[in-house]
MARDO-626423 format. One record per residue: residue in three letters; z, y, x of N, C-alpha, C, O in turn. Coordinates in steps of 0.05 Angstrom, whole numbers, plus 5000, padded with zeros to 4 digits. Each point is the difference from the previous one (the first is absolute). Example, Ala and Ser with C-alpha at 12.3 -4.5 7.8 and 13.67 -1.06 7.14 Angstrom:
ALA515648865264500050244982500050245018501350005021/SER497350214972500150245016501450224985500450225010/
This chain:
MET500349795018499350214978500750275022501850015017/MET496250184976500050235017501850234987499550094978/THR502550005037501750154998498750285002497850005012/PRO503050254980499350225001499650115032498050125009/ALA504649795004499050065031496949935008498250145009/ASP501949514983497849925010496850175001498150045015/PHE503250014955496650204995499450235008497750105002/THR504850035003500450265015498749925032498050095010/ILE503649735000498350025029497249954998498450165008/GLY500949624981497049964991498450204988497749985007/LEU502550164981498550264989500750295020498950214995/SER503749755034499350175019498749935015499250175016/GLY500249564986498549915018497550085007499050095020/ALA499749814946497550134998499450274992497850085008/LEU503350044981500050325006499350105027498350175006/THR503249715006500550125032497749885011499850095023/LEU497749724972498349995004496850095001498150005016/TYR502950124951498450114989499250335011497950125004/GLY505849985000499250275014499150065021498950225006/VAL501849485015498849965026496350094995498950215007/GLY499949574980497749964989498950334996498650115017/LEU502450024956499950264999500050185027498150145008/TRP504049855002499550165028497849865021498350155009/LEU501549624998497449845019497250154982498650185011/TRP501049744970497950124988499150325001497650065001/SER504750164999499050225003498849985033498750205005/TRP501549665011499550025026496649885001498050085012/VAL502449754975497249785003498650094985498050095011/GLY502049954957498550164984498350305011500750175017/LYS496949834966498250215004501150164977499049954978/CYS503150255023500550284977500950235017500750035024/PRO499350134956500050305005502749935011501449804997/PRO499350495021501949995013503150134978502349955006/VAL497150174976502750004980499849714981501849984984/ILE496549845018500149744981502149755022501549814999/ARG497350365019501349755026503150085002501849835000/MET498550485002503750054999501149834973501749824999/ARG496450324976501649864983500249695007502249985009/TYR496949834992500149785008502749975022501149784996/GLN499750335019501949925014502650164992502349985009/ASP496850174974502750104986501349744975502249914996/CYS494950044990501849714988499949735007500949804989/GLY498050265033501449745018503750015006501749844991/VAL498750395025501550135008502849884973502149885004/VAL497050214977502650034970500149804998502249924993/ILE495549875011500549674984501149845022501149784995/VAL498650305028501349865028503750114988501949874991/PHE497950295013502850125004501749944983502349915003/ALA496050194969503149814969498849675005501949855002/SER497050094998499749705005502449895030500749775005/THR500250455008501549915020502950054992501849855007/LEU498550404977503050054983499949834983502349954992/ALA496049934998501149934974500449645019501749864989/LEU497650085024501749725016501650085019500649865020/TYR500450374976502850005011501650004984502249925008/ALA497550144971501349984974501349764997502449984995/VAL495849835007500749594998501149965025500649775004/ARG499750385013500849825029502949974998501750184996/GLU498849525009503850045007500649935020502049855003/ARG496650225014501550025029500550265015498950184988/GLU502349895031501850165015497550225011498349895013/TRP501450394982498150145013500950095026502350025008/ASN495850035003500950125031497650244997498449994981/ILE501550165033499450285011497050054990499450224990/TRP498649565015498750024996499450074966498350174995/ASP502949724988500449864974500750324993499950024976/TRP500750175034501850144981498950245015500450224990/ILE498249765034497550255001497750044982499250204989/LEU499949575012497849904963500750134984498950204991/VAL503949655001500250084960501350275005501950044984/PHE497750185035500450315000497650145009499650224989/LEU498449695033497550035000498549904978498850194993/GLY500649624992497849864986500150314975498150164999/PRO504249884984499550224981498350255012497750044994/VAL503950125026497650135016497249924997498450144988/PHE501149665022497349935007498350064974498050134996/ILE503849714983498050014975499050264982498050084988/SER505350045018500550274990496550115014498050024986/ALA502350025040498050175007496949884996498050144998/ALA501949555000497049914990499050084978497750064997/LEU505049974980499149964969499750475002498350134988/TRP503449945025499150344998497450045010499050224997/ARG499249575018497550085011498549894988497850124998/LEU502349614988498249954980500050104965498549924982/PHE503650275015500750174980498650265008499650164981/ARG499649915041499050265010497549995001498750204994/THR499649475018497550005010498349944980497649995004/GLN503849934957499249974983497150194986498049944987/ILE503050275023498950184986496449995014498050044985/PHE501949915040497049855014498349774985497649965002/ILE504049914985498749715000498350144965501050134982/LYS496149755022498450104980499249754987499049815012/PRO501450184963499649754983496250044997498350174996/ASP501949535010496349974997498549984982497649985005/
């Protein structure tokens, strides 16, 4: 039987891979610079959010790197979301 913690760990891993994939696609894909930056920002938000969710269900003692990531994660998330909202006006619908 799958517990909610197991589900969270699996979903966090899948979302981390998706966020890293978005970040890699921003460098590999042929896209305009604004779109590339938006892919990178979406990847940052997804990776840090899934990592923070993973830390919420962990049952081991945290070390200094865990605490640094927990405090810096929301800073990176908010900065990436701010850039996403600010660059939305440059995206033209087809």
